[in-house]
Structures are given as structure tokens and as C-alpha cells.
C-alpha positions as CSV (number, residue, x, y, z in Angstrom):
1,M,-48.8,-184.9,46.8
2,T,-45.7,-185.9,45.1
3,Q,-46.2,-183.2,42.5
4,L,-45.6,-180.5,45.1
5,K,-42.1,-181.5,46.1
6,G,-40.3,-179.9,43.2
7,P,-41.7,-176.3,43.5
8,K,-41.2,-176.5,47.3
9,R,-37.5,-177.2,46.9
10,L,-37.2,-174.4,44.4
11,V,-38.7,-171.9,46.8
12,E,-36.4,-173.0,49.7
13,R,-33.3,-172.7,47.5
14,T,-34.4,-169.2,46.4
15,K,-34.7,-168.1,50.0
16,R,-31.2,-169.5,50.8
17,E,-29.6,-167.6,47.9
18,R,-31.3,-164.4,48.9
19,A,-30.0,-164.7,52.5
20,R,-26.5,-165.5,51.2
21,N,-26.6,-162.4,49.0
22,V,-27.6,-160.2,52.0
23,R,-24.6,-161.5,54.0
24,L,-22.3,-160.9,51.1
25,M,-23.5,-157.3,50.8
26,Q,-23.2,-156.7,54.5
27,G,-19.6,-158.1,54.5
28,L,-18.7,-156.0,51.5
29,G,-20.1,-152.9,53.2
30,F,-18.0,-153.6,56.3
31,F,-14.8,-153.9,54.3
32,L,-15.6,-150.7,52.3
33,A,-16.2,-148.8,55.6
34,L,-13.0,-150.2,57.0
35,A,-11.0,-149.1,54.0
36,V,-12.5,-145.6,54.2
37,M,-11.6,-145.4,57.9
38,F,-8.1,-146.6,57.2
39,G,-7.5,-144.0,54.5
40,A,-9.0,-141.3,56.7
41,G,-6.6,-142.4,59.5
42,F,-3.6,-141.7,57.3
43,A,-5.1,-138.3,56.3
44,V,-5.8,-137.3,59.9
45,R,-2.5,-138.6,61.2
46,G,-0.7,-136.3,58.8
47,N,-2.9,-133.4,59.8
48,T,-1.3,-131.9,62.9
49,S,-3.8,-129.0,63.1
50,L,-6.7,-131.4,63.1
51,L,-5.3,-133.6,65.9
52,S,-4.5,-130.5,67.9
53,S,-8.1,-129.3,67.5
54,L,-9.2,-132.6,68.9
55,G,-7.0,-132.1,72.0
56,F,-4.2,-134.4,71.2
57,P,-0.6,-133.1,71.7
58,S,1.5,-132.9,68.5
59,S,4.0,-135.4,69.9
60,V,1.4,-138.2,69.2
61,T,2.1,-137.8,65.5
62,G,5.8,-138.5,66.0
63,T,6.8,-135.1,64.8
64,D,8.0,-133.8,68.2
65,V,10.8,-136.2,68.9
66,S,14.1,-134.9,70.2
67,P,16.6,-135.0,67.3
68,S,19.3,-136.4,69.6
69,V,17.3,-139.6,70.2
70,S,15.3,-139.9,66.9
71,G,18.0,-141.7,64.9
72,R,18.4,-145.4,64.7
73,V,21.6,-147.5,64.4
74,G,21.1,-151.2,63.9
75,G,17.5,-150.9,65.0
76,E,18.3,-149.2,68.2
77,F,17.6,-145.6,69.2
78,V,20.8,-143.6,69.8
79,G,21.5,-140.6,72.0
80,S,22.7,-139.7,75.4
81,L,21.0,-140.6,78.7
82,S,20.6,-136.9,79.5
83,A,18.8,-136.3,76.2
84,R,16.4,-139.2,76.8
85,V,15.6,-138.1,80.3
86,G,15.3,-134.5,79.1
87,E,12.7,-135.5,76.5
88,V,10.7,-137.4,79.1
89,E,10.9,-134.5,81.5
90,S,9.7,-132.2,78.8
91,V,6.7,-134.3,78.0
92,I,5.7,-134.6,81.7
93,K,6.0,-130.8,82.2
94,Q,3.9,-130.0,79.1
95,Y,1.2,-132.7,79.1
96,S,1.1,-134.7,82.3
97,L,-1.3,-133.9,85.1
98,D,1.2,-135.1,87.7
99,S,4.0,-133.1,89.4
100,Y,7.2,-134.1,91.2
101,D,9.9,-132.8,93.5
102,V,13.1,-132.2,91.5
103,D,15.4,-133.1,94.5
104,S,13.6,-136.4,95.1
105,A,13.5,-137.2,91.4
106,T,17.2,-136.5,91.1
107,T,18.1,-138.7,94.0
108,A,15.9,-141.6,92.8
109,A,17.2,-141.3,89.2
110,L,20.8,-141.2,90.2
111,D,20.5,-144.0,92.7
112,A,18.9,-146.1,90.0
113,F,21.6,-145.1,87.6
114,A,24.4,-146.1,90.1
115,E,22.8,-149.5,90.6
116,I,23.0,-150.5,87.0
117,T,26.6,-149.4,86.3
118,K,29.5,-151.8,86.7
119,D,31.2,-149.5,89.3
120,P,30.3,-150.8,92.7
121,Y,31.6,-147.7,94.3
122,L,29.5,-145.2,92.3
123,R,27.4,-143.1,94.7
124,Y,25.3,-140.0,94.5
125,Y,25.4,-137.8,97.6
126,T,22.5,-135.5,98.2
127,P,23.5,-131.9,99.2
128,D,22.8,-132.6,102.9
129,R,24.7,-135.9,102.9
130,F,27.6,-134.3,101.1
131,A,27.7,-131.4,103.5
132,A,27.8,-133.9,106.5
133,L,30.5,-135.9,104.8
134,S,32.6,-132.7,104.3
135,S,32.1,-131.2,107.7
136,G,34.4,-133.5,109.7
137,D,37.4,-132.0,111.6
138,G,40.4,-133.5,109.9
139,A,42.6,-132.4,112.8
140,R,40.7,-134.6,115.3
141,Y,39.4,-138.1,115.2
142,S,36.9,-139.6,117.5
143,G,35.2,-143.0,117.0
144,V,33.7,-146.0,118.7
145,G,36.9,-148.1,118.7
146,V,36.5,-149.8,115.3
147,L,38.7,-149.9,112.2
148,F,36.6,-150.0,109.1
149,S,37.2,-151.2,105.6
150,E,34.9,-151.2,102.5
151,R,33.6,-153.9,100.2
152,E,31.2,-153.3,97.3
153,G,30.5,-149.8,98.7
154,A,29.6,-150.9,102.2
155,A,31.6,-150.3,105.4
156,Y,32.5,-153.3,107.6
157,V,34.6,-154.0,110.7
158,V,38.2,-155.2,110.2
159,D,39.4,-154.6,113.8
160,V,37.8,-153.8,117.2
161,F,40.0,-152.0,119.8
162,E,40.6,-153.6,123.2
163,G,38.4,-152.0,125.9
164,S,36.4,-149.9,123.3
165,S,32.7,-149.2,123.5
166,A,32.2,-151.4,120.4
167,Q,34.0,-154.4,122.0
168,L,32.0,-154.1,125.1
169,E,28.8,-154.2,123.1
170,G,29.9,-157.3,121.2
171,V,30.8,-155.8,117.8
172,R,32.9,-158.3,115.8
173,E,35.1,-158.3,112.8
174,G,33.0,-158.6,109.6
175,D,29.9,-156.7,110.9
176,V,28.5,-154.5,108.2
177,V,27.1,-151.0,109.0
178,V,23.4,-150.8,108.0
179,A,22.3,-147.6,109.6
180,I,23.6,-144.8,111.8
181,D,21.1,-143.0,114.1
182,G,18.3,-144.7,112.1
183,D,19.4,-143.5,108.7
184,R,19.4,-146.5,106.3
185,S,18.6,-144.5,103.2
186,Q,21.6,-145.9,101.3
187,K,24.7,-148.0,101.8
188,W,27.2,-146.4,104.3
189,S,30.6,-146.2,102.7
190,R,33.8,-146.2,104.9
191,A,34.3,-142.5,104.4
192,E,30.7,-141.7,105.5
193,V,30.9,-143.9,108.6
194,T,34.2,-142.4,109.6
195,S,32.8,-138.9,109.2
196,A,29.6,-139.6,111.0
197,L,31.4,-141.1,114.0
198,N,33.9,-138.2,114.3
199,R,32.0,-136.6,117.2
200,E,32.8,-135.0,120.5
201,P,34.0,-137.6,123.0
202,G,31.3,-138.7,125.3
203,T,28.4,-138.4,122.8
204,T,26.5,-141.5,121.8
205,V,25.6,-142.9,118.5
206,V,23.1,-145.7,117.5
207,I,24.5,-148.1,114.9
208,T,22.6,-150.9,113.3
209,W,24.8,-153.8,112.1
210,R,24.3,-156.8,109.9
211,R,26.2,-159.9,110.8
212,G,26.5,-162.7,108.2
213,E,28.8,-165.5,107.2
214,T,30.7,-163.2,104.9
215,T,30.9,-159.5,104.3
216,S,30.6,-159.9,100.6
217,S,26.8,-160.7,101.0
218,S,25.8,-157.5,102.8
219,E,22.1,-158.1,102.1
220,Q,22.0,-161.3,104.2
221,G,22.5,-161.9,107.8
222,T,21.1,-160.9,111.2
223,E,20.7,-157.3,112.2
224,F,21.3,-155.9,115.7
225,T,21.6,-152.4,117.1
226,T,24.1,-150.9,119.5
227,T,24.3,-147.6,121.4
228,L,28.0,-146.7,121.5
229,T,29.9,-143.9,123.1
230,C,32.4,-141.9,121.0
231,S,35.9,-141.4,122.4
232,D,39.4,-140.5,121.3
233,Q,40.6,-144.0,122.1
234,T,42.9,-145.2,119.3
235,E,45.4,-148.0,118.7
236,A,48.9,-147.4,117.5
237,N,48.8,-147.5,113.8
238,V,52.3,-149.1,113.6
239,S,53.5,-151.5,116.3
240,W,56.6,-153.7,116.5
241,L,58.6,-156.1,118.6
242,L,61.5,-158.5,118.4
243,E,60.8,-162.2,118.5
244,D,63.9,-164.4,118.5
245,E,65.8,-162.3,116.0
246,V,62.7,-161.8,113.9
247,G,61.5,-158.2,113.7
248,Y,57.7,-158.1,113.7
249,I,56.0,-155.0,112.3
250,R,52.2,-154.6,112.2
251,V,50.7,-151.8,110.1
252,A,47.0,-151.3,110.9
253,Q,46.3,-148.8,108.1
254,V,48.3,-146.7,105.7
255,N,48.0,-143.2,107.0
256,S,50.0,-140.0,106.6
257,T,52.7,-141.1,109.1
258,S,53.0,-144.8,108.2
259,T,56.3,-144.6,106.3
260,A,58.1,-142.6,109.1
261,M,56.8,-145.1,111.7
262,V,57.8,-148.2,109.8
263,Q,61.2,-146.6,109.2
264,R,61.6,-146.1,112.9
265,A,60.5,-149.6,113.6
266,V,63.0,-151.1,111.1
267,Q,65.9,-149.1,112.5
268,E,65.1,-149.9,116.1
269,L,64.6,-153.6,115.4
270,I,68.0,-153.8,113.5
271,G,69.6,-152.1,116.5
272,E,68.1,-154.8,118.7
273,G,69.5,-157.6,116.5
274,A,66.8,-158.4,114.0
275,K,68.0,-160.7,111.2
276,S,64.7,-161.0,109.3
277,F,61.3,-159.3,109.3
278,V,57.6,-160.0,109.2
279,L,55.4,-157.2,107.9
280,D,51.8,-157.8,109.0
281,L,49.2,-156.2,106.7
282,R,46.3,-158.3,107.7
283,G,43.1,-156.3,108.1
284,N,44.7,-153.3,106.7
285,P,42.1,-151.3,104.6
286,G,44.8,-149.2,102.8
287,G,45.0,-145.5,102.7
288,Y,47.6,-143.1,101.3
289,L,49.2,-144.4,98.1
290,N,52.4,-142.3,98.5
291,Q,52.8,-143.9,102.0
292,A,52.4,-147.4,100.5
293,V,55.2,-146.5,98.0
294,G,57.3,-145.2,100.8
295,I,56.9,-148.4,102.9
296,T,57.8,-150.5,99.9
297,S,60.9,-148.4,99.4
298,L,62.2,-149.2,102.9
299,F,62.5,-152.9,102.0
300,S,63.2,-152.7,98.2
301,N,65.0,-150.7,95.6
302,A,63.4,-152.5,92.7
303,G,62.3,-149.2,91.1
304,T,58.7,-149.4,89.8
305,V,56.2,-150.2,92.6
306,L,53.0,-150.0,90.7
307,R,51.1,-148.5,87.7
308,V,48.0,-146.3,88.0
309,R,45.6,-146.4,85.1
310,T,43.1,-143.6,84.6
311,S,40.7,-142.8,81.7
312,A,43.3,-140.5,80.2
313,S,46.7,-142.2,80.8
314,E,48.8,-144.8,82.7
315,L,51.6,-143.7,85.0
316,S,54.2,-145.4,87.1
317,K,55.1,-145.0,90.8
318,S,58.6,-145.8,91.8
319,T,60.5,-146.2,95.1
320,T,61.1,-143.0,96.9
321,E,63.0,-143.8,100.1
322,A,66.4,-145.4,100.7
323,Q,66.3,-149.1,101.3
324,L,67.0,-149.8,104.9
325,T,67.4,-153.6,104.9
326,S,67.9,-156.5,102.6
327,A,67.2,-159.1,105.3
328,P,64.7,-161.9,104.6
329,L,61.1,-160.6,104.6
330,V,57.7,-162.2,105.0
331,V,54.5,-160.2,104.3
332,L,51.4,-161.4,106.1
333,V,48.0,-160.8,104.3
334,N,44.4,-162.0,104.6
335,G,41.0,-161.4,102.9
336,D,40.7,-157.9,104.5
337,T,44.1,-156.6,103.2
338,A,42.9,-154.0,100.8
339,A,43.8,-151.1,98.4
340,S,47.2,-149.5,99.0
341,A,48.1,-152.3,101.5
342,E,47.7,-154.7,98.6
343,V,50.1,-152.5,96.6
344,I,52.8,-153.1,99.2
345,A,52.3,-156.9,99.2
346,A,52.1,-157.2,95.4
347,A,55.2,-155.0,94.8
348,L,57.4,-156.9,97.4
349,Q,56.2,-160.3,96.1
350,E,56.5,-159.5,92.4
351,S,60.1,-158.1,92.7
352,G,61.1,-161.3,94.6
353,R,61.9,-159.3,97.7
354,A,59.4,-161.0,100.0
355,T,57.5,-164.2,100.6
356,V,53.7,-163.5,101.0
357,V,52.0,-165.7,103.5
358,G,48.3,-166.0,104.4
359,E,45.1,-165.7,102.3
360,R,44.2,-164.0,99.0
361,T,43.7,-160.3,99.6
362,L,40.4,-158.4,99.1
363,G,41.1,-157.2,95.5
364,K,40.2,-153.6,96.0
365,G,42.7,-152.1,93.6
366,S,40.9,-148.9,92.7
367,V,40.8,-145.2,93.6
368,Q,37.5,-143.3,94.3
369,V,37.1,-139.6,93.8
370,T,34.2,-137.5,95.1
371,R,33.4,-134.6,92.8
372,P,31.0,-131.8,93.9
373,L,28.1,-131.1,91.5
374,S,26.8,-127.7,90.5
375,F,23.4,-128.2,92.3
376,G,25.0,-128.9,95.7
377,G,25.3,-132.7,95.7
378,A,28.3,-134.8,94.8
379,L,29.3,-137.9,92.9
380,R,31.7,-140.5,94.1
381,Y,33.1,-142.7,91.3
382,T,36.1,-144.9,90.5
383,A,38.8,-142.7,88.8
384,A,41.8,-145.1,88.6
385,Y,42.9,-148.7,88.9
386,Y,46.0,-150.1,90.4
387,L,48.2,-152.5,88.4
388,T,51.3,-154.2,89.5
389,A,54.7,-153.2,88.1
390,Q,54.3,-156.0,85.5
391,G,50.8,-154.8,84.6
392,H,48.7,-157.3,86.4
393,P,45.4,-155.9,87.8
394,L,44.7,-155.9,91.5
395,D,41.1,-154.9,91.4
396,G,38.9,-158.0,91.6
397,A,42.0,-160.2,91.6
398,G,43.9,-159.4,94.8
399,V,47.3,-160.8,95.7
400,T,47.6,-164.6,95.9
401,P,50.0,-165.6,98.7
402,T,53.2,-167.4,97.9
403,V,52.3,-169.8,100.8
404,S,48.6,-170.2,101.7
405,V,48.0,-170.5,105.4
406,G,44.5,-170.2,107.0
407,N,43.8,-169.2,110.5
408,D,41.3,-171.9,111.5
409,G,41.5,-173.4,115.0
410,E,43.2,-172.0,118.1
411,G,46.0,-169.4,118.1
412,D,47.3,-167.4,115.3
413,R,48.6,-170.0,112.8
414,Q,49.4,-167.4,110.2
415,L,51.6,-165.4,112.5
416,N,53.4,-168.4,114.0
417,F,54.1,-169.8,110.5
418,A,55.4,-166.4,109.3
419,L,57.7,-166.0,112.3
420,D,59.1,-169.6,111.8
421,Y,59.5,-169.0,108.1
422,A,61.4,-165.7,108.6
423,A,63.6,-167.3,111.3
424,S,64.5,-170.2,109.0
425,A,65.1,-167.9,106.1
426,S,67.6,-165.8,108.1
427,S,69.5,-168.9,109.1
428,R,69.8,-170.0,105.4
429,S,71.0,-166.6,104.2
């Protein structure tokens, strides 16, 4: 029995070697087949006619790429946005089984483009929305008794008129417009809201508001809806009174008649015995830049009021009116003082002409332009920035008051402080 062990081990070893050889041959065959396929792939990839005959578009080979986007710089594709979108549109038109509406695609694409830019006021208006924005009657203004300003492209309330429809329905300062007559397709800018509410007196409008702790976070807060009646009710844009030899002038917004009205106020108050002045710009959303320069001129002859920087140049705006008074001046501001109203406060503070009291202003030191587009829509974009006479930016920075005074608690602490400060300044002069 022991003599059989050697031959048996030999037979088993022979079987194992044969099996191993079979596996080696199978593996070698697989790699040879893979090599043949790999080489054939290169051959086919370079054969556009063969790929086309198999039903593949030629762009799969990489030979149909737009020259404007085919180059690389530092590992990144270069080329304009329009060229890239144009290439995608070309591929979809030629090879995709899907279809799309060009107006809807335009709106979606430009809305998305506006969201990723650093310009918070960039806005695409569809042809219909632009037509509605442009159709207002500039000779007549009707509204719901609200003065609006704008932050980050959204309109919000800075003042509610006494006895107005809005006041009766509980609208408050800081409420943000979310929708008008159910339209919440995009943010409502101040210009759009003003245009939409410029209706025949007696007509109604449904406005949805968002109320939060701050207007800077317009996506947070509680929504509520009001049905308001449009009317011609307005408040005086410039109002004034004499308070113990202090001439108090409030400018609600900087409109086309503001300089003339402030001039009249200063002259009347001087005639009544004013020895110092308080210029109240709180809640003023701004307006006409030339009027802001004119108002500044009534109190100062410092020369340069501000600089305006555009993409092409930088220019200066200088005082235009004769200075009416050199009496001590206090300028009142708050977080809703914006745009050209900030220009007035900054110019009078920087020249040393006035003491600015209150809270840091909004920091909306920019100019927006709405440009019609060839296909019927329009684009609103920031075209210029305001700088102070010394070159300090207003946009995003605002005007820091000389004396910070909040308005917490009862009464108008800011106004009371400003009147007392102006009175004491006149006694010292």
C-alpha cells in the first residue's frame, strides 16, 4: 500500500499544473482581447464618419466645440457667458428630444444670473413687467399712504401717513412688500411698487407684507395681507417750524422741488428769529441727486459735495446755490436715511458744517439705471457709486453720526437731543 503513495502524488500535481496553465491562458486571452478593444477604441474615436454611421453626433468626439470656449488658461476653460450658453442652446436644438419656451428660458436664466452677481439691485424685467413699470402717469401720484425705501432690491415702509388706508390696516415702518395683487414672482423694488400703486383714487389693491425684526432679512418674518384703497392723500415733502429759536426742517424725500422748499423754509425761519437749525433726514429714501446738491448748497459753500464713480470715469458735483445761513446746524439721520439723503449728511459732516446726530445711515450709495433690451424686456443695474468729497465710499458704509443717539423708549429722544444741541450751539456762537 505504501508503494502507491508516490505515483498518486505525481498524478495530483500534474492535474494542478494543467489547471493553472488553463487559467493563465484564459487570463492572457482576456488581456489580449482588452488590448485589441482599446486600440480599436482609438481608431473608432478618430473616425467621425464611423461614429456618425452608428448614430452618435459628431460632438461626442470633441471635434465640434465652440472655438470661443475651447481654450484653456491655467486649467480653466475661457470664453464669454453668452458663448457658453449659445453652445448649450445649439446642442439642445440639434440633438435633444426636449423643447423649451424661449421667453421662460430667458427669464429663468437671467434671474439666476442676477442672483449670483455681486450687484444686489441687478434685475431683469420681462416685457410685460417693464411695460407696467413704464406706464405710470408721472404727472399724477396716487398711493396707499406709504413712503417706501429699498434695501437689497426689496421695497419696505419707512413712513405711514396719518389717516391713510395703510395706517388703518396696521401697516408699520419696516414692513416689506412681498406681493401685489397676488404677484410674488420676484422681489418688488421701490420703483415697481410706486408704479403699481399709482392708480385711480378709490381703486383697491391687495398687498402682502412680511414683518420681521429687521428689513435686511427680507426672507424671514410673518406674512400678512391687506386690501388697501388708493388715494391722492400725501404728506408735505418738506415741513418746518420754529422751536425756541431753533429752526426745525424735515425733508421726507428728495424730490424735484425739495431745494426750493428748503430754501423757503430757511428764509421764513430766519425771518421768525431762528438762530440755529435742525435738518431732519430720518427715513428719507433719497431721490434726485441734483436736489441733494442744491439742499447742501443752502447751508454750505464748501465747494465739492460728492464724487460719482462710473465704469468710465469719476466726476465731482459742487455746490450750486448761494449759501443762505452759516448758523449752527444739526443733521438728524437714522438707519433708513438713504441714497441722496446720505449725500447731504456726509457732505455737511465732512466739511465741518454740521453735527450729525442719530444712527448710522443705510449705506445705499449707488445709482441704478434701467436699460431697455432689444427683445422687449429691460435690465436694471448699478451704474454708479457715490463717494464723499474726500473719496470715502457711501455704499455699504453709510454715514456714521458725530453723536450716536438711539430712539429707544418713549418720545423722540433723537429729536429732543438735536433741538437741545442746536440751541446750546447757538448760545456758544
